[in-house]
C-alpha positions in Angstrom: 5.4 8.1 -1.6 3.7 6.8 -4.7 0.2 6.6 -6.1 -1.5 3.2 -6.8 -4.9 1.6 -7.3 -6.0 -1.3 -5.1 -6.5 -4.1 -7.4 -7.4 -6.9 -5.3 -7.2 -8.7 -1.8 -4.3 -11.1 -0.9 -5.0 -13.8 1.5 -2.2 -16.0 2.9 -2.9 -19.1 5.0 0.6 -18.7 6.4 2.3 -15.5 7.3 5.0 -14.2 9.3 3.3 -13.7 12.9 4.2 -10.2 13.2 1.7 -9.9 9.9 -1.3 -11.1 12.0 -4.1 -8.8 11.9 -3.0 -6.9 8.9 -5.0 -6.6 5.6 -2.9 -7.2 2.7 -3.7 -6.0 -1.0 -2.6 -5.9 -4.4 -2.0 -2.6 -5.8 -1.1 -1.1 -9.1 1.1 1.9 -9.5 -0.3 4.6 -11.7 1.5 7.4 -10.3 3.6 7.7 -13.8 7.1 7.1 -14.5 9.0 3.7 -15.0 6.9 2.1 -12.3 3.5 2.8 -13.7 1.7 -0.8 -14.2 3.9 -2.3 -11.6 2.1 -4.4 -9.3 3.1 -4.5 -5.6 1.5 -6.0 -2.2 0.5 -3.4 0.4 -0.3 -3.6 3.9 -3.8 -1.4 4.3 -4.1 0.3 7.8 -6.8 2.7 6.6 -9.7 0.4 5.6 -9.4 1.1 1.7 -11.0 -0.6 -0.7 -10.6 -2.6 -4.3 -10.6 0.3 -7.2 -9.8 3.2 -4.4 -6.7 5.2 -5.5 -4.5 5.3 -2.9 -1.2 6.9 -1.5 1.4 4.5 -0.5 4.4 5.0 1.4 7.4 2.5 1.0 10.6 1.4 2.8 11.4 2.2 6.5 8.9 4.7 6.4 6.3 2.2 5.9 7.6 0.1 8.9 7.1 3.1 11.0 3.7 3.7 10.0 3.1 0.0 11.7 5.0 0.8 14.8 7.9 -1.8 14.4 10.9 -1.2 12.4 11.4 -5.1 12.5 8.1 -5.8 10.4 8.5 -7.6 6.8 6.9 -5.0 5.2 7.8 -2.5 2.4 4.7 -0.5 1.4 1.6 0.8 3.6 -1.2 2.3 2.4 -1.4 5.8 4.1 -4.2 7.8 2.2 -7.0 7.6 -0.1 -6.9 10.1 -2.9 -10.4 11.7 -3.4 -9.4 14.0 -6.4 -6.3 15.1 -8.1 -5.0 18.2 -8.1 -3.0 20.0 -10.4 -0.5 22.4 -8.6 1.4 23.7 -12.0 
């Protein structure tokens, strides 16, 4: 899982039929490491909004969140971050 900030909506006039009904958003990775700043497209299934910091799952775990391993999806928003915790 990664942390990201939602930066915008993605509108697609044409997309795979399996994606109909899903909200697509642009997110910027904020979790640190070499991917920080990278922008990705995510499926939002929890009604997050622009500016929210979110938890994103990727790969086959993302498709399982949608209930279909055949979905052409690689990233899904699974949580909204209310506050950061320091576990050290």
